[in-house]
Backbone bond lengths (Angstrom), bond angles and torsions (degrees), N, CA, C in turn:
res aa  C-N    CA-C-N  psi(-1)  N-CA   C-N-CA  omega(-1)  CA-C   N-CA-C  phi
1 M - - - 1.451 - - 1.529 108.39 -
2 E 1.329 115.62 135.20 1.457 118.31 177.08 1.526 109.64 -70.31
3 K 1.337 115.72 152.56 1.458 121.10 -176.34 1.517 111.61 -81.52
4 F 1.333 116.65 -44.21 1.460 121.10 178.66 1.522 109.62 -161.25
5 V 1.346 114.98 163.10 1.469 121.85 174.67 1.525 107.77 -137.95
6 F 1.317 115.31 145.99 1.453 120.15 173.49 1.518 108.29 -91.55
7 L 1.332 116.23 140.79 1.456 122.82 -178.95 1.520 109.66 -112.39
8 E 1.323 115.78 157.24 1.460 120.62 178.17 1.529 110.07 -65.09
9 H 1.337 115.03 137.05 1.461 121.89 175.07 1.512 107.17 -152.72
10 T 1.319 117.25 140.04 1.462 120.29 -173.37 1.521 114.50 -62.65
11 A 1.323 117.97 -42.19 1.466 118.63 -173.86 1.525 114.28 -127.17
12 D 1.299 117.42 -25.99 1.458 121.05 -172.83 1.525 111.26 -111.78
13 A 1.318 116.76 -175.33 1.463 122.15 176.73 1.523 108.34 -102.04
14 K 1.312 116.23 129.00 1.462 122.05 -178.45 1.519 108.48 -127.94
15 F 1.346 115.57 133.45 1.463 118.60 178.46 1.516 111.21 -142.26
16 Q 1.326 114.29 160.81 1.443 122.15 167.05 1.514 107.28 -119.46
17 A 1.323 115.47 136.10 1.465 122.00 178.43 1.525 107.86 -119.28
18 F 1.337 115.75 151.96 1.455 121.14 -172.14 1.527 111.05 -131.29
19 G 1.319 115.39 158.81 1.454 120.35 173.87 1.511 110.79 -169.87
20 E 1.319 115.96 146.13 1.463 119.64 175.57 1.523 110.08 -69.07
21 A 1.333 116.47 -34.79 1.468 122.65 174.64 1.526 107.73 -112.48
22 I 1.322 116.54 155.71 1.463 120.13 -179.28 1.534 111.01 -60.33
23 E 1.339 117.31 -35.77 1.463 120.47 179.00 1.527 111.07 -61.96
24 E 1.325 116.35 -40.64 1.469 120.42 178.20 1.521 110.64 -64.79
25 C 1.316 117.51 -36.80 1.465 121.23 176.99 1.531 110.64 -64.14
26 F 1.335 117.72 -40.42 1.466 121.76 175.83 1.534 109.84 -62.70
27 E 1.335 116.68 -45.78 1.470 121.03 -179.75 1.531 110.59 -60.02
28 N 1.324 116.75 -44.53 1.454 120.12 -178.51 1.526 112.33 -72.08
29 S 1.334 117.28 -27.39 1.469 120.73 173.17 1.524 110.34 -66.71
30 A 1.328 116.61 -41.80 1.471 120.90 177.38 1.525 110.21 -65.47
31 L 1.315 116.83 -38.95 1.467 121.41 177.36 1.536 110.33 -62.03
32 A 1.320 116.70 -45.55 1.471 120.85 178.37 1.531 110.99 -62.43
33 L 1.334 117.08 -42.90 1.465 121.23 178.47 1.523 110.81 -56.75
34 N 1.309 117.11 -47.39 1.460 120.81 179.51 1.523 111.78 -68.36
35 S 1.339 116.83 -31.06 1.464 121.32 179.34 1.525 112.65 -68.54
36 I 1.317 117.26 -21.78 1.465 120.05 176.02 1.523 109.27 -63.82
37 E 1.317 116.50 -37.78 1.460 121.58 -175.04 1.521 113.74 -82.11
38 A 1.340 117.72 -36.11 1.470 118.99 -175.19 1.527 110.85 -158.18
39 D 1.315 115.52 163.68 1.462 122.31 173.07 1.528 107.29 -72.76
40 L 1.320 116.98 113.97 1.463 120.36 -172.40 1.523 113.93 -75.73
41 E 1.315 118.05 -9.40 1.467 119.60 175.93 1.530 111.08 -64.32
42 S 1.334 116.42 -22.86 1.469 120.39 179.29 1.529 112.49 -91.12
43 V 1.329 117.80 -1.34 1.467 122.11 -176.62 1.525 109.66 -100.11
44 K 1.306 115.89 114.01 1.464 121.78 -179.65 1.533 110.19 -88.18
45 P 1.341 117.55 135.67 1.467 120.71 179.59 1.536 111.68 -79.30
46 M 1.333 115.49 73.18 1.466 121.26 -173.85 1.529 113.97 -96.03
47 H 1.331 117.56 -31.25 1.462 121.55 -176.12 1.527 109.45 -121.02
48 K 1.339 116.38 139.05 1.468 121.40 -179.14 1.523 110.31 -101.06
49 K 1.333 115.13 138.08 1.460 123.02 176.12 1.522 107.33 -129.83
50 E 1.324 117.08 132.64 1.462 120.75 176.14 1.524 109.28 -92.64
51 I 1.322 115.13 134.89 1.465 122.73 -179.58 1.528 107.13 -122.57
52 H 1.340 116.39 131.93 1.461 121.35 179.35 1.522 108.98 -132.19
53 A 1.323 116.10 144.18 1.461 121.03 176.96 1.517 109.27 -155.37
54 Q 1.330 114.59 159.83 1.455 121.68 175.99 1.516 109.28 -133.60
55 G 1.315 116.01 152.21 1.461 120.95 178.17 1.511 110.12 -157.46
56 E 1.314 116.26 153.13 1.459 120.60 -178.42 1.525 112.45 -78.19
57 T 1.339 116.70 -27.29 1.461 121.47 176.93 1.525 108.12 -124.02
58 Q 1.323 117.18 168.16 1.458 120.50 178.03 1.535 110.74 -64.26
59 E 1.344 117.03 -38.44 1.464 120.58 177.51 1.523 110.93 -62.99
60 E 1.327 116.30 -46.60 1.462 120.37 179.31 1.526 110.63 -63.00
61 L 1.334 116.77 -36.96 1.460 121.09 178.37 1.529 110.50 -63.08
62 L 1.332 117.65 -44.65 1.463 120.57 177.50 1.523 110.88 -63.86
63 H 1.318 116.93 -44.56 1.473 120.61 -179.15 1.526 110.72 -60.59
64 R 1.314 116.95 -46.75 1.471 120.84 -179.99 1.525 111.59 -66.37
65 F 1.330 116.63 -37.35 1.462 120.65 175.73 1.529 110.63 -60.45
66 L 1.320 116.81 -46.08 1.469 119.89 179.48 1.527 111.36 -66.97
67 E 1.337 117.46 -35.14 1.468 120.09 175.01 1.525 110.83 -63.22
68 E 1.325 117.44 -42.71 1.466 120.80 178.21 1.524 111.20 -66.03
69 M 1.323 116.74 -38.48 1.470 120.94 176.00 1.527 109.76 -62.22
70 H 1.319 116.22 -45.59 1.466 120.96 179.12 1.528 110.76 -62.45
71 F 1.318 117.02 -41.36 1.465 121.48 178.58 1.531 110.59 -59.93
72 A 1.330 116.60 -43.93 1.472 120.69 178.44 1.526 110.76 -64.03
73 M 1.329 116.72 -40.68 1.469 120.45 178.09 1.522 110.86 -60.70
74 E 1.325 116.01 -44.08 1.463 121.94 -177.01 1.526 112.67 -71.02
75 T 1.326 116.31 -51.96 1.466 119.91 -172.35 1.518 113.16 -74.13
76 E 1.327 116.54 -29.42 1.460 119.80 -178.20 1.522 112.46 -104.99
77 Q 1.341 115.92 1.35 1.471 121.43 180.00 1.530 110.64 50.39
78 M 1.350 114.11 54.12 1.465 121.70 -175.99 1.519 110.66 -119.73
79 L 1.315 114.76 154.79 1.454 123.48 167.38 1.521 106.37 -120.86
80 F 1.323 116.72 140.81 1.460 121.68 -177.42 1.523 109.69 -120.07
81 S 1.339 115.78 140.91 1.464 119.89 -176.59 1.533 113.66 -128.38
82 K 1.324 117.58 -1.28 1.458 121.16 -179.62 1.528 108.36 -144.56
83 F 1.346 115.95 138.75 1.463 120.54 -174.83 1.518 111.14 -140.59
84 E 1.325 115.35 146.28 1.457 121.82 171.35 1.519 107.24 -134.98
85 V 1.328 116.14 113.93 1.465 123.02 -173.18 1.521 110.14 -110.33
86 K 1.348 114.44 138.49 1.460 121.26 173.07 1.527 107.32 -128.78
87 I 1.331 115.03 129.25 1.463 120.78 178.91 1.518 108.14 -113.55
88 N 1.335 114.64 131.56 1.456 121.63 178.11 1.525 107.09 -132.87
89 G 1.322 116.17 98.78 1.460 120.25 -178.62 1.514 110.93 64.78
90 N 1.328 115.86 -118.27 1.466 121.77 -178.33 1.522 112.82 -98.33
91 S 1.328 117.23 18.95 1.461 121.62 -178.77 1.526 110.13 -125.25
92 V 1.312 114.76 146.09 1.459 120.84 173.63 1.521 107.85 -126.05
93 S 1.323 115.10 135.65 1.461 122.51 173.21 1.515 106.24 -124.06
94 A 1.317 115.71 132.46 1.464 119.22 -178.19 1.510 110.35 -137.52
95 E 1.316 114.00 149.60 1.456 121.20 168.65 1.518 106.09 -110.47
96 A 1.313 115.61 127.68 1.462 121.80 179.32 1.523 107.23 -119.90
97 W 1.329 116.22 132.70 1.456 121.24 179.24 1.519 109.41 -114.90
98 G 1.327 115.32 136.58 1.457 120.25 179.10 1.510 110.84 -168.79
99 E 1.318 113.80 -153.20 1.461 119.48 179.94 1.522 109.70 -152.69
100 P 1.349 116.27 161.60 1.459 120.00 177.94 1.528 111.08 -62.69
101 I 1.323 114.99 146.92 1.467 120.34 177.97 1.516 109.19 -63.91
102 D 1.317 115.34 130.25 1.464 123.30 176.96 1.525 106.32 -130.86
103 T 1.321 116.93 104.30 1.468 120.11 -175.06 1.519 112.87 -63.86
104 A 1.329 118.20 -17.82 1.464 120.47 174.66 1.531 110.64 -74.91
105 K 1.332 115.96 -24.87 1.464 121.45 -177.30 1.536 112.80 -106.24
106 H 1.325 116.02 -37.35 1.462 121.75 -174.85 1.525 110.34 -106.68
107 E 1.312 115.55 120.32 1.460 119.79 174.83 1.524 108.05 -81.17
108 I 1.324 116.53 112.43 1.461 121.38 -178.71 1.524 108.21 -79.73
109 K 1.337 115.72 122.34 1.463 121.80 -176.14 1.524 112.03 -91.73
110 S 1.309 117.30 -38.71 1.456 122.13 -175.64 1.517 107.83 -160.15
111 H 1.324 116.35 173.82 1.456 120.69 178.60 1.528 108.41 -129.18
112 V 1.320 116.53 122.61 1.457 121.82 177.87 1.522 108.37 -82.37
113 K 1.329 115.69 126.56 1.463 121.00 177.69 1.528 111.53 -93.43
114 A 1.349 115.89 -37.05 1.469 119.26 -176.33 1.521 110.47 -163.82
115 I 1.331 114.69 157.89 1.465 122.77 171.76 1.523 105.32 -95.43
116 T 1.319 117.99 121.89 1.464 120.27 -176.37 1.530 111.05 -98.70
117 W 1.328 115.04 169.48 1.465 121.58 172.89 1.523 110.57 -95.14
118 N 1.317 117.55 -3.17 1.463 122.21 -179.68 1.533 110.11 -61.25
119 S 1.312 117.95 120.70 1.474 124.67 178.62 1.529 113.62 59.23
120 F 1.322 117.53 16.48 1.467 122.27 -176.67 1.523 109.90 -73.25
121 F 1.332 116.07 134.61 1.458 119.66 170.20 1.520 110.46 -156.64
122 L 1.327 113.91 159.50 1.469 123.58 171.78 1.516 105.67 -140.64
123 K 1.332 116.30 121.17 1.462 118.67 -178.64 1.517 110.55 -152.18
124 K 1.316 114.23 159.78 1.457 120.25 176.76 1.523 107.47 -98.21
125 E 1.328 115.56 124.49 1.461 122.35 177.30 1.514 108.42 -117.72
126 K 1.317 116.25 113.41 1.467 122.15 -177.73 1.524 109.83 54.40
127 K 1.337 118.22 -108.85 1.469 120.44 -175.46 1.520 113.07 -108.38
128 K 1.334 118.49 15.30 1.463 119.41 179.97 1.520 111.06 -140.47
129 W 1.329 114.07 156.65 1.461 121.89 174.76 1.523 108.61 -93.73
130 V 1.336 115.71 142.77 1.457 121.94 178.99 1.527 108.64 -130.97
131 A 1.317 115.78 130.26 1.469 121.43 173.84 1.517 107.81 -118.96
132 Q 1.313 116.28 141.63 1.467 120.75 173.76 1.513 107.74 -124.35
133 V 1.347 115.44 130.66 1.462 121.73 -173.66 1.518 109.25 -136.73
134 V 1.340 115.81 137.82 1.460 121.98 170.80 1.523 107.43 -115.56
135 C 1.323 115.41 127.19 1.473 121.42 179.10 1.519 108.71 -110.12
136 D 1.318 115.68 132.95 1.463 121.59 174.38 1.519 107.74 -73.35
137 T 1.339 115.93 120.05 1.470 120.14 -179.11 1.504 110.82 -118.22
């Protein structure tokens, strides 16, 4: 199963992420988010960052998780390439591994400004989870 795909969007970055389990869908959503900014093959999982979020619904939980991931990327100037997500009720705890942005090593493709609610969804389709996210770039 593919992890994520980018979809056509006029101005922003839009993707769908997939997973057999909801946790895998969260992990692949975080992977897609980081892929908007840089080619993740050049990002080594050297440093661990813990990410926590809460939400009243599964969609809100994913949105808040991605906002927290984006906040960590922005404030710590990091790119992440490996994730391990655990969901317990209305809470998500994740470990994200990556490294500081190094423009000599990482080709920056775009800059994510925000995670929007535009066309946002998280749902189970048959035997897989699907998330759709639009990021303001």
